[in-house]
C-alpha positions as CSV (number, residue, x, y, z in Angstrom):
1,M,0.0,0.0,0.0
2,D,1.4,3.3,-1.1
3,L,1.3,6.6,0.7
4,R,-0.7,7.9,-2.3
5,F,-4.3,7.1,-3.1
6,G,-4.9,4.3,-5.6
7,D,-7.4,4.0,-8.4
8,G,-9.9,1.8,-6.5
9,K,-13.4,3.1,-5.8
10,P,-15.7,2.0,-3.0
11,T,-18.9,0.2,-3.9
12,D,-22.2,1.7,-3.0
13,E,-22.4,-0.7,0.0
14,E,-19.0,0.3,1.3
15,R,-19.7,3.9,0.9
16,A,-23.0,3.6,2.7
17,A,-21.3,1.7,5.6
18,V,-18.8,4.5,6.1
19,D,-21.3,7.4,5.6
20,A,-23.6,5.8,8.2
21,L,-20.9,6.2,10.7
22,L,-19.3,9.5,9.7
23,G,-22.2,11.2,8.0
24,P,-22.2,12.2,4.2
25,P,-19.1,13.8,2.9
26,E,-19.2,17.6,2.6
27,S,-16.9,18.1,-0.2
28,S,-15.0,16.3,-3.0
29,W,-11.9,16.4,-0.8
30,E,-13.7,13.9,1.5
31,G,-15.0,11.8,-1.4
32,A,-18.2,13.6,-2.5
33,D,-18.9,14.5,-6.1
34,R,-16.8,17.4,-7.3
35,S,-18.4,20.8,-7.3
36,D,-17.3,24.2,-8.5
37,A,-16.7,25.4,-5.0
38,D,-14.3,22.5,-4.4
39,L,-12.1,23.8,-7.2
40,R,-11.5,27.1,-5.4
41,W,-10.6,25.9,-1.9
42,A,-10.2,22.8,0.2
43,R,-12.6,22.4,3.1
44,G,-12.9,20.2,6.2
45,G,-9.3,19.0,6.6
46,R,-8.9,20.2,10.2
47,E,-12.2,18.7,11.3
48,A,-11.4,15.4,9.5
49,R,-8.0,15.2,11.2
50,D,-9.7,15.7,14.6
51,R,-11.7,12.5,13.9
52,R,-8.7,10.2,13.4
53,D,-10.0,8.2,16.3
54,Q,-12.9,7.1,14.0
55,L,-10.6,4.9,11.9
56,L,-11.1,1.7,13.9
57,P,-14.9,2.1,14.0
58,A,-14.9,2.8,10.2
59,L,-13.0,-0.4,9.6
60,H,-15.4,-2.2,11.7
61,A,-18.3,-0.7,9.7
62,L,-16.8,-2.0,6.5
63,N,-16.0,-5.4,7.9
64,D,-19.4,-5.8,9.4
65,R,-21.3,-4.8,6.3
66,V,-19.1,-6.5,3.6
67,G,-16.9,-9.0,5.4
68,W,-13.6,-7.6,4.3
69,I,-11.9,-4.2,3.5
70,S,-11.1,-3.5,-0.1
71,E,-8.5,-1.0,-1.4
72,G,-11.3,1.3,-2.7
73,A,-13.1,1.2,0.6
74,L,-9.9,1.9,2.6
75,D,-9.1,4.8,0.3
76,Y,-12.6,6.2,0.9
77,V,-12.1,6.0,4.7
78,C,-8.7,7.7,4.3
79,R,-10.2,10.6,2.3
80,R,-12.9,11.0,4.9
81,L,-10.5,11.1,7.8
82,T,-7.4,12.5,6.0
83,V,-5.3,9.5,7.0
84,P,-2.4,8.5,4.7
85,P,-3.4,5.2,3.0
86,A,-0.2,3.5,4.2
87,E,-1.0,4.3,7.8
88,A,-4.6,3.0,7.4
89,Y,-3.4,-0.1,5.7
90,G,-1.0,-0.7,8.7
91,V,-4.0,-0.4,11.1
92,A,-6.3,-2.6,9.0
93,T,-3.7,-5.4,8.8
94,F,-2.8,-5.2,12.4
95,Y,-6.0,-6.8,13.6
96,A,-6.8,-10.5,13.2
97,M,-10.5,-10.0,12.7
98,F,-10.0,-7.8,9.6
99,S,-9.1,-8.9,6.1
100,V,-7.8,-6.8,3.3
101,R,-8.3,-9.7,0.8
102,P,-11.6,-11.0,-0.4
103,R,-13.2,-13.6,1.8
104,P,-16.7,-15.1,2.3
105,A,-19.2,-13.1,4.3
106,T,-19.3,-15.9,6.9
107,V,-16.2,-16.6,9.0
108,L,-16.1,-19.4,11.5
109,H,-13.5,-18.9,14.2
110,V,-12.4,-22.1,15.9
111,C,-10.5,-21.6,19.1
112,T,-7.2,-23.6,19.3
113,D,-5.8,-22.1,22.4
114,L,-4.9,-23.9,25.7
115,A,-8.2,-24.9,27.2
116,C,-9.7,-25.7,23.8
117,T,-6.6,-27.7,22.9
118,A,-6.9,-29.8,26.0
119,A,-10.6,-30.3,25.1
120,G,-9.9,-31.6,21.6
121,A,-9.8,-28.4,19.5
122,S,-7.5,-30.0,16.9
123,R,-10.1,-32.8,16.2
124,L,-12.9,-30.3,16.1
125,C,-11.0,-28.0,13.6
126,A,-10.1,-30.9,11.3
127,A,-13.7,-32.1,11.3
128,V,-15.1,-28.7,10.6
129,E,-12.6,-27.9,7.8
130,S,-13.3,-31.2,6.1
131,R,-17.1,-30.4,6.0
132,L,-16.8,-26.7,5.1
133,G,-14.9,-26.5,1.8
134,P,-14.6,-23.5,-0.5
135,E,-18.0,-24.2,-2.0
136,S,-19.7,-23.8,1.4
137,G,-19.3,-20.0,1.5
138,V,-17.7,-20.2,4.9
139,K,-14.1,-19.4,5.8
140,V,-12.8,-21.4,8.7
141,E,-10.1,-19.7,10.8
142,R,-8.1,-21.1,13.7
143,S,-8.4,-18.5,16.4
144,P,-6.6,-17.6,19.6
145,C,-8.6,-17.7,22.9
146,L,-12.2,-16.7,22.5
147,G,-12.7,-16.2,26.2
148,L,-15.0,-19.2,26.5
149,C,-12.6,-21.5,28.3
150,E,-15.2,-22.8,30.8
151,R,-17.1,-24.2,27.8
152,A,-14.2,-25.5,25.7
153,P,-13.9,-26.2,22.8
154,A,-15.5,-23.1,21.4
155,T,-16.4,-21.5,18.1
156,L,-17.6,-18.0,17.1
157,T,-19.4,-17.4,13.8
158,I,-19.5,-13.9,12.3
159,R,-21.7,-13.3,9.3
160,A,-21.5,-9.9,7.5
161,G,-24.1,-8.2,5.5
162,I,-27.2,-9.7,7.0
163,P,-30.4,-8.0,5.5
164,A,-33.1,-7.2,8.0
165,R,-36.0,-9.5,7.3
166,P,-39.2,-9.3,9.4
167,G,-40.0,-12.4,11.4
168,V,-36.6,-14.0,10.9
169,P,-34.5,-14.1,14.1
170,P,-30.9,-13.0,13.8
171,L,-27.9,-15.4,13.9
172,G,-27.2,-16.1,17.6
173,E,-28.6,-13.7,20.2
174,F,-28.6,-10.4,18.4
175,E,-28.0,-8.5,15.2
176,D,-27.3,-4.8,14.6
177,E,-26.4,-4.2,18.2
178,A,-22.9,-3.2,17.4
179,A,-24.0,-0.1,15.6
180,Q,-25.4,1.4,18.7
181,A,-22.4,0.3,20.8
182,E,-20.0,1.8,18.3
183,S,-21.8,5.1,18.6
184,G,-22.4,4.8,22.4
185,G,-26.2,4.3,21.7
186,P,-28.8,6.6,20.3
187,G,-28.1,10.2,21.1
188,A,-24.6,9.7,22.1
189,A,-22.1,12.5,21.5
190,A,-19.3,11.7,19.1
191,P,-15.9,11.0,20.5
192,G,-12.9,13.3,20.2
193,N,-14.2,16.7,19.4
194,G,-17.9,15.6,19.2
195,K,-18.3,16.5,15.5
196,G,-19.0,13.1,14.2
197,R,-22.5,12.1,12.9
198,R,-24.0,8.8,13.7
199,G,-26.3,6.3,12.2
200,R,-27.1,2.6,12.4
201,N,-24.3,1.2,10.4
202,T,-23.6,-2.4,11.4
203,R,-25.3,-5.3,9.6
204,H,-23.7,-8.4,10.9
205,A,-24.7,-11.3,13.1
206,T,-22.8,-13.7,15.4
207,A,-23.3,-17.1,16.9
208,V,-21.3,-18.6,19.8
209,C,-21.1,-22.4,19.9
210,A,-19.6,-23.8,23.1
211,P,-19.0,-26.5,23.9
212,A,-18.9,-27.1,20.2
213,T,-19.3,-30.3,18.3
214,P,-18.6,-30.5,14.6
215,D,-22.4,-30.7,13.8
216,A,-23.2,-27.7,16.0
217,A,-20.4,-25.6,14.6
218,V,-21.3,-26.3,11.0
219,R,-25.0,-25.7,11.7
220,A,-24.2,-22.3,13.3
221,A,-22.1,-21.3,10.3
222,T,-24.5,-22.5,7.6
223,A,-28.0,-22.4,9.1
224,P,-28.4,-19.3,11.3
225,E,-32.0,-20.1,12.1
226,S,-31.0,-23.2,13.9
227,A,-27.9,-21.9,15.7
228,P,-27.5,-23.2,19.2
229,T,-28.5,-20.9,22.1
230,E,-25.7,-19.6,24.2
231,P,-26.0,-20.4,27.9
232,A,-26.9,-17.7,30.4
233,P,-23.9,-16.0,32.2
234,E,-24.7,-17.6,35.5
235,A,-23.8,-21.0,33.9
236,A,-20.2,-19.8,34.2
237,V,-20.6,-19.2,37.9
238,P,-20.7,-22.5,39.9
239,Q,-21.2,-20.5,43.1
240,T,-24.4,-18.9,41.9
241,A,-26.8,-18.1,44.9
242,D,-23.9,-18.4,47.4
243,P,-24.8,-15.6,49.9
244,G,-21.2,-14.9,50.7
245,L,-20.4,-13.6,47.2
246,T,-19.4,-9.9,46.8
247,L,-18.6,-9.3,43.2
248,L,-20.8,-12.1,41.7
249,H,-23.8,-11.9,44.0
250,R,-26.1,-10.3,41.4
251,I,-25.3,-12.8,38.5
252,G,-28.1,-15.3,38.3
253,T,-30.3,-13.3,40.6
254,V,-30.8,-10.0,38.8
255,D,-32.0,-9.6,35.2
256,P,-29.0,-8.1,33.4
257,T,-31.2,-6.2,31.1
258,S,-33.3,-4.5,33.8
259,L,-32.1,-1.2,35.4
260,D,-34.9,-1.4,37.9
261,D,-33.9,-4.9,39.0
262,Y,-30.3,-3.7,39.3
263,R,-31.3,-0.8,41.5
264,A,-33.6,-3.0,43.6
265,H,-30.6,-5.1,44.5
266,G,-28.4,-2.3,45.6
267,G,-27.5,-0.7,42.3
268,Y,-26.4,2.9,42.3
269,T,-26.0,3.0,46.1
270,A,-22.3,3.3,45.7
271,L,-22.6,6.2,43.2
272,R,-24.9,8.1,45.6
273,R,-22.3,7.7,48.4
274,A,-19.6,8.8,46.1
275,F,-21.4,12.1,45.4
276,A,-22.0,12.5,49.2
277,L,-18.3,12.0,49.9
278,G,-16.8,14.0,47.1
279,P,-13.9,13.1,44.7
280,A,-11.0,13.4,47.2
281,A,-12.8,11.2,49.8
282,V,-13.7,8.6,47.2
283,I,-10.0,8.3,46.3
284,R,-9.1,8.1,50.0
285,E,-11.6,5.2,50.5
286,V,-10.2,3.3,47.5
287,T,-6.7,3.9,48.9
288,D,-7.5,2.8,52.4
289,A,-9.2,-0.3,51.1
290,G,-5.9,-1.4,49.6
291,L,-7.4,-2.1,46.2
292,V,-4.8,-3.0,43.6
293,G,-5.3,-3.7,39.9
294,R,-6.7,-7.1,39.0
295,G,-5.2,-7.3,35.5
296,G,-1.9,-8.7,36.7
297,A,0.3,-5.7,37.5
298,A,-1.3,-5.2,41.0
299,F,-0.7,-1.4,40.9
300,P,-2.4,0.5,43.8
301,T,-5.7,1.8,42.3
302,G,-6.0,4.7,44.7
303,R,-2.5,6.0,43.8
304,K,-3.3,5.8,40.1
305,W,-6.6,7.7,40.6
306,Q,-4.9,10.4,42.8
307,A,-2.1,10.9,40.3
308,T,-4.6,11.4,37.5
309,A,-6.9,13.7,39.5
310,A,-4.0,15.9,40.5
311,Q,-2.9,16.7,36.9
312,P,-3.6,20.3,35.9
313,D,-3.9,19.4,32.2
314,H,-7.5,18.9,31.0
315,P,-9.6,17.1,29.9
316,H,-9.1,13.9,31.9
317,Y,-10.2,10.6,30.4
318,L,-11.3,7.2,31.9
319,V,-10.6,4.0,30.0
320,C,-12.1,0.7,31.1
321,N,-9.9,-2.1,29.7
322,A,-12.3,-4.9,28.7
323,D,-10.0,-6.4,26.2
324,E,-9.2,-9.5,28.3
325,S,-7.3,-11.7,25.8
326,E,-5.1,-13.7,28.1
327,P,-5.7,-17.4,27.3
328,G,-7.8,-18.8,30.1
329,T,-9.3,-15.5,31.2
330,F,-13.1,-14.9,31.0
331,K,-14.1,-13.2,34.3
332,D,-14.6,-9.8,32.8
333,R,-16.8,-11.3,30.1
334,V,-19.0,-12.9,32.8
335,L,-19.3,-9.6,34.7
336,M,-20.2,-7.7,31.6
337,E,-22.8,-10.2,30.5
338,G,-24.3,-10.9,33.9
339,D,-24.0,-7.5,35.6
340,P,-23.5,-4.8,33.0
341,Y,-25.0,-1.9,35.1
342,A,-22.3,-2.5,37.7
343,V,-19.7,-1.8,35.1
344,V,-21.4,1.4,34.1
345,E,-21.9,2.5,37.7
346,A,-18.2,1.7,38.6
347,M,-17.0,3.7,35.6
348,T,-19.0,6.7,36.6
349,I,-17.6,6.6,40.1
350,A,-14.0,6.3,38.8
351,A,-14.6,9.2,36.4
352,Y,-16.1,11.4,39.1
353,A,-13.2,10.8,41.4
354,T,-10.5,11.6,38.8
355,G,-12.2,14.5,37.1
356,A,-13.1,12.8,33.8
357,H,-16.2,13.6,31.9
358,R,-15.8,11.0,29.1
359,G,-15.1,7.3,29.4
360,Y,-14.2,4.7,26.8
361,L,-14.9,1.0,27.3
362,Y,-12.5,-0.9,25.1
363,L,-14.2,-4.2,24.5
364,R,-12.6,-7.2,22.8
365,G,-14.3,-7.9,19.4
366,E,-14.9,-11.6,20.3
367,Y,-17.5,-10.7,23.0
368,P,-20.8,-10.2,21.1
369,R,-23.2,-10.7,24.0
370,A,-21.2,-8.4,26.3
371,L,-21.4,-5.8,23.6
372,A,-25.2,-6.1,23.4
373,R,-25.7,-6.1,27.2
374,L,-23.4,-3.1,27.7
375,T,-24.9,-1.2,24.8
376,H,-28.3,-1.6,26.3
377,A,-27.1,-0.7,29.9
378,I,-25.5,2.5,28.7
379,E,-28.6,3.5,26.7
380,Q,-30.9,2.9,29.7
381,A,-28.5,4.7,32.1
382,R,-28.4,7.7,29.8
383,T,-32.2,7.7,29.4
384,R,-32.7,7.6,33.2
385,G,-30.3,10.4,34.0
386,L,-27.5,8.2,35.2
387,L,-25.2,9.2,32.3
388,G,-25.2,12.4,30.4
389,D,-25.0,16.1,31.2
390,D,-26.4,15.9,34.8
391,V,-25.8,12.5,36.4
392,L,-28.3,11.9,39.2
393,G,-29.0,15.7,39.3
394,Q,-25.6,16.4,40.8
395,G,-24.4,18.7,38.0
396,Y,-21.7,16.3,37.0
397,A,-21.5,15.3,33.3
398,F,-20.2,12.0,32.2
399,D,-20.8,9.7,29.3
400,I,-19.4,6.4,28.0
401,E,-18.5,5.2,24.5
402,I,-17.8,1.6,23.7
403,R,-14.9,0.9,21.3
404,R,-14.7,-2.6,19.8
405,G,-11.3,-4.2,19.5
406,A,-10.6,-6.4,16.5
407,G,-8.5,-9.3,17.7
408,A,-5.1,-8.1,19.1
409,Y,-3.8,-9.4,22.4
410,I,-1.3,-6.6,22.7
411,C,-4.2,-4.1,23.0
412,G,-4.6,-5.3,26.5
413,E,-1.5,-3.2,27.3
414,E,-2.8,0.2,28.3
415,T,-0.8,2.4,26.0
416,A,-1.3,0.0,23.0
417,L,-5.0,0.3,23.8
418,F,-4.8,4.1,23.7
419,N,-3.1,3.9,20.3
420,S,-5.9,1.7,19.1
421,I,-8.6,4.1,20.2
422,E,-6.8,6.9,18.5
423,G,-6.8,5.1,15.2
424,R,-3.2,3.9,15.2
425,R,-1.6,0.5,15.3
426,G,-2.0,-1.0,18.7
427,E,1.7,-0.8,19.6
428,P,2.9,0.0,23.2
429,R,4.4,3.4,23.9
430,S,7.6,3.9,25.8
431,K,7.2,5.1,29.4
432,P,7.6,7.7,30.8
433,P,5.5,9.7,30.3
434,F,3.0,7.6,32.1
435,P,-0.7,7.5,31.3
436,V,-1.7,9.5,34.4
437,E,0.3,12.4,32.8
438,K,-0.1,11.8,29.0
439,G,-2.4,9.0,28.1
440,L,-5.4,8.9,25.7
441,F,-5.2,11.8,23.2
442,G,-2.2,13.0,25.1
443,K,-4.2,13.9,28.2
444,P,-4.2,12.5,31.8
445,T,-5.9,9.1,31.7
446,V,-6.9,6.6,34.3
447,E,-7.1,3.0,33.0
448,N,-8.5,0.0,34.9
449,N,-9.9,-3.3,33.9
450,V,-13.5,-4.5,34.6
451,E,-12.8,-6.5,37.7
452,T,-10.8,-3.7,39.3
453,L,-13.6,-1.2,38.7
454,V,-16.4,-3.4,40.0
455,N,-14.4,-3.8,43.3
456,V,-15.0,-0.1,43.9
457,L,-18.7,-0.7,44.5
458,P,-18.4,-2.8,47.7
459,I,-15.7,-0.5,48.9
460,L,-18.1,2.4,48.9
461,T,-21.2,0.5,50.1
462,T,-19.5,-1.3,53.0
463,G,-16.6,1.0,53.7
464,A,-12.9,0.8,53.2
465,E,-12.3,-0.9,56.6
466,A,-14.8,-3.7,56.0
467,Y,-13.4,-4.3,52.5
468,A,-9.8,-4.3,53.8
469,A,-10.7,-7.0,56.4
470,I,-11.3,-9.4,53.5
471,G,-8.2,-11.3,52.3
472,T,-4.8,-10.6,53.7
473,P,-3.1,-7.4,54.9
474,T,-1.3,-6.9,51.6
475,S,-3.8,-8.5,49.2
476,T,-7.2,-7.2,50.3
477,G,-10.7,-7.9,49.1
478,P,-12.2,-10.7,47.0
479,K,-10.6,-12.1,43.8
480,L,-12.1,-13.7,40.8
481,F,-10.4,-16.8,39.4
482,C,-11.0,-18.3,36.0
483,V,-10.8,-22.1,36.4
484,S,-10.7,-24.2,33.3
485,G,-9.0,-27.3,31.8
486,T,-9.5,-30.8,33.1
487,V,-11.7,-30.0,36.1
488,A,-15.3,-31.1,36.8
489,R,-16.8,-27.7,37.3
490,P,-15.0,-25.0,35.2
491,G,-16.0,-21.4,35.7
492,V,-15.5,-18.1,37.5
493,Y,-14.9,-18.5,41.3
494,E,-14.9,-15.8,43.9
495,L,-12.6,-16.3,46.9
496,P,-10.9,-14.0,49.4
497,F,-7.3,-13.4,48.8
498,G,-5.3,-15.9,50.8
499,A,-7.2,-19.1,49.9
500,T,-4.9,-21.8,48.6
501,L,-4.7,-23.2,45.1
502,G,-5.8,-26.6,46.5
503,E,-9.0,-25.1,48.0
504,L,-9.9,-23.5,44.7
505,L,-9.3,-26.7,42.8
506,A,-11.3,-28.7,45.3
507,L,-14.3,-26.4,44.5
508,A,-13.8,-26.9,40.8
509,G,-13.4,-30.7,41.1
510,V,-9.8,-31.4,40.2
511,R,-9.1,-34.9,38.9
512,D,-6.8,-37.5,40.6
513,N,-4.4,-37.7,37.7
514,L,-3.5,-34.0,37.8
515,R,-0.2,-33.3,35.9
516,A,0.2,-29.5,36.2
517,V,-1.5,-26.3,36.9
518,L,-0.9,-23.1,34.9
519,L,-1.3,-19.9,36.9
520,G,-1.7,-16.6,35.1
521,G,-2.4,-17.9,31.6
522,A,0.1,-18.0,28.7
523,A,2.1,-15.3,30.4
524,G,2.2,-17.1,33.7
525,G,3.9,-20.2,35.0
526,F,3.3,-23.9,35.8
527,V,3.2,-25.5,39.2
528,R,3.3,-29.1,40.2
529,P,0.5,-31.1,41.9
530,D,2.5,-31.2,45.1
531,E,2.5,-27.3,45.3
532,L,-1.3,-26.8,45.8
533,D,-0.7,-25.2,49.2
534,I,0.4,-22.0,47.4
535,P,-1.6,-19.0,48.8
536,L,-3.5,-17.2,46.1
537,T,-2.1,-13.7,46.7
538,F,0.2,-11.6,44.7
539,E,3.0,-11.9,47.3
540,G,2.3,-15.6,47.9
541,T,2.6,-16.6,44.3
542,R,5.8,-14.4,43.9
543,E,7.4,-16.2,46.9
544,A,6.5,-19.5,45.2
545,G,8.3,-18.5,42.0
546,T,5.2,-18.0,39.9
547,T,2.5,-15.4,39.3
548,L,-1.1,-14.8,40.0
549,G,-1.6,-12.7,36.9
550,S,-5.2,-11.9,36.1
551,G,-6.5,-15.0,38.0
552,V,-6.2,-17.8,35.4
553,V,-6.0,-21.3,36.8
554,M,-5.8,-24.0,34.2
555,A,-5.5,-27.6,35.3
556,F,-4.1,-30.3,33.0
557,D,-4.2,-34.0,33.7
558,D,-1.7,-36.6,32.3
559,T,-3.7,-37.1,29.2
560,V,-2.7,-33.6,27.9
561,P,0.6,-33.7,26.0
562,L,2.7,-31.0,27.7
563,P,5.2,-30.4,24.8
564,R,2.2,-29.7,22.5
565,L,0.8,-27.2,25.1
566,L,4.1,-25.4,25.3
567,L,4.3,-25.2,21.5
568,R,0.8,-23.6,21.4
569,I,2.0,-21.0,23.9
570,A,5.0,-20.2,21.8
571,E,2.8,-20.0,18.7
572,F,0.4,-17.6,20.5
573,F,3.2,-15.2,21.4
574,R,4.7,-15.3,18.0
575,D,1.3,-14.4,16.4
576,E,0.5,-11.7,19.0
577,S,3.8,-9.9,19.1
578,C,3.3,-6.4,17.6
579,G,6.8,-6.6,16.1
580,Q,7.7,-3.1,17.3
581,C,10.9,-4.2,19.2
582,V,13.5,-6.6,18.1
583,P,13.8,-8.8,21.2
584,C,10.2,-9.7,21.1
585,R,9.8,-9.8,17.3
586,V,12.7,-12.1,16.8
587,G,12.7,-13.9,20.2
588,T,9.2,-15.2,19.9
589,V,10.0,-16.7,16.5
590,R,13.2,-18.3,17.8
591,Q,11.4,-19.7,20.8
592,E,8.8,-21.4,18.6
593,E,11.4,-22.8,16.3
594,A,13.3,-24.3,19.1
595,L,10.2,-25.9,20.6
596,H,9.3,-27.3,17.2
597,R,12.7,-28.9,17.1
598,I,12.5,-30.5,20.5
599,A,8.8,-31.4,20.5
600,D,9.7,-35.1,20.3
601,R,13.1,-35.1,21.9
602,T,14.2,-35.3,25.5
603,G,17.4,-35.4,27.6
604,A,20.7,-34.8,25.9
605,A,19.1,-34.5,22.5
606,A,17.3,-31.4,23.6
607,A,20.0,-29.8,25.7
608,D,21.4,-27.4,23.1
609,D,17.9,-26.1,22.2
610,I,17.0,-25.7,25.8
611,A,20.2,-23.7,26.4
612,L,19.2,-21.5,23.4
613,L,15.7,-21.1,24.8
614,R,17.1,-19.8,28.1
615,E,19.3,-17.3,26.3
616,V,16.5,-16.1,24.1
617,G,14.1,-15.9,27.1
618,R,16.5,-13.8,29.1
619,A,16.9,-11.4,26.2
620,M,13.2,-11.0,25.7
621,R,12.6,-10.5,29.5
622,D,15.4,-7.9,29.8
623,A,15.0,-5.9,26.6
624,S,11.4,-6.0,25.4
625,I,9.4,-2.8,25.5
626,C,6.3,-4.3,27.1
627,G,5.0,-7.2,29.1
628,L,4.3,-9.4,26.1
629,G,7.9,-10.0,25.3
630,Q,8.9,-9.8,29.0
631,T,6.6,-12.7,29.9
632,A,6.7,-14.8,26.7
633,W,9.3,-17.2,28.1
634,N,7.7,-17.6,31.6
635,A,5.5,-20.6,31.0
636,V,8.1,-22.5,29.0
637,E,10.8,-21.8,31.6
638,S,8.5,-23.1,34.4
639,A,7.6,-26.2,32.5
640,I,11.3,-27.0,31.9
641,D,12.4,-26.2,35.5
642,R,9.4,-27.3,37.6
643,L,7.9,-30.0,35.5
644,G,10.9,-31.5,33.7
645,A,9.0,-31.2,30.5
646,Y,11.9,-32.5,28.3
647,E,13.7,-34.8,30.6
């Protein structure tokens, strides 16, 4: 793709998809028919440049309507937003869910990551590929983790260009919901400078099939009217109805689509208390409670909020990181699907405390039901005065816009996420400056994941002291754990910090022939079956030489081939590396190559490659820009040293 525009022209369908999002072009400089006035002066360039952040939504609009992004369509988007074609091409090719080459309108994504691999994903994929040839009109793609690990193996069907037909149900649970989400719902202000025009743009449908069989996956891809129904969110919570739950107590009890039901079960009590306390006191409560980030870094939340609130530069932004893409992680999905109003309320409190008036919820593209539920919740909150220019009549203005990711693990890193929202490649930025100083759009930004934000609600309703009494002195509060793999009852479990790994696995029904447990996902580490007394705290796992990460706990029995599992981890990091820095770009490839060579070798035959792996791993850990490269060797190292994987 050149820096210059090509000769390709958008089709009427492609033009309509972009115009529904951005509004009709105002001059030929933006792609409209040429007029005499346009020959005299160029108009709209500054306004278009201010809408660079609409690049990702525009690519989604094309992909949802047509199924792929043609050169003519990309050129049209570039003219509308004054983005150089080479830059837009770099963004479009960065994300796994987009294609710049023609493909069928229906794409069947088959998860081949860790939990699904253990559940027979390779057999499922082979069976589906043999039945869905080129003549089927379905493209089968092997996908990284779809966040459905408790129901492995899993598939996700996405069908573009679905016409609205009365009386015919959409594929899966919903259709056309993403258009409202992309615009923040009816009546939402445009992002950035607020000059964008909105319209219902998306025409695509989705179907989740999990646990998937070849018959069910093929039926979902070829016969939408008979697509299997996705289980309710509470099916992922084995502890449903347990009166001791704090974060999950509404899931399975409250209708996630009803704002009245949410309020009847304590909803918006925390926000009212926040307004009564004031921003500084809210931050003090969060600090005194000892809340730390639940995404893996465990940074003190109160300190992050205070640093953002103290910045003199304005505006401030709030970003909710809902792009959980770590293999084995699905807790945020369950919260968003089962308790979406809690996410909206918690974001409002965080924004109020830090002086932000606009929030972005960056949602991974593989979560269609979460998108529908959050879209509805935001719309209802706005209608009822819980979002907008005067939240709860307190004179405080705040609104939320959902931004959909498009399949990039690296966008879970906060600065890569900012770049993605801004319409750039999702590559991490160097620090400093830190996001609390210069984050989204170069302004002070507070970023938290879904679980971290939802913890703010019990802090304000029960008080910091009561919250801090849960767990341990240094790891306070409840924690959500995503348990999957070879256990009897996979799902999201809520336990206080300090419970042991063995206690958690006993709840999930671990099998007698346990071989290994992976903590923290692909970026975490393995532990042996005789190490189940490890306390599930950040400091406890560190002392044990492993990591808690985001709360992933994947159990594998002796039927799962460990070398194949390690190879899948290496393939994952190779695919997901953004390629910005040499240690990660080259190191992840070298790691995979070495694991391929020793897949069937042990002992002395593998010694040289294991030595090479250690050298490459140290280089990635010491010199990579972000956490992806720094942790890409962790699981492999722990498998070699703790499990004797190649002895």
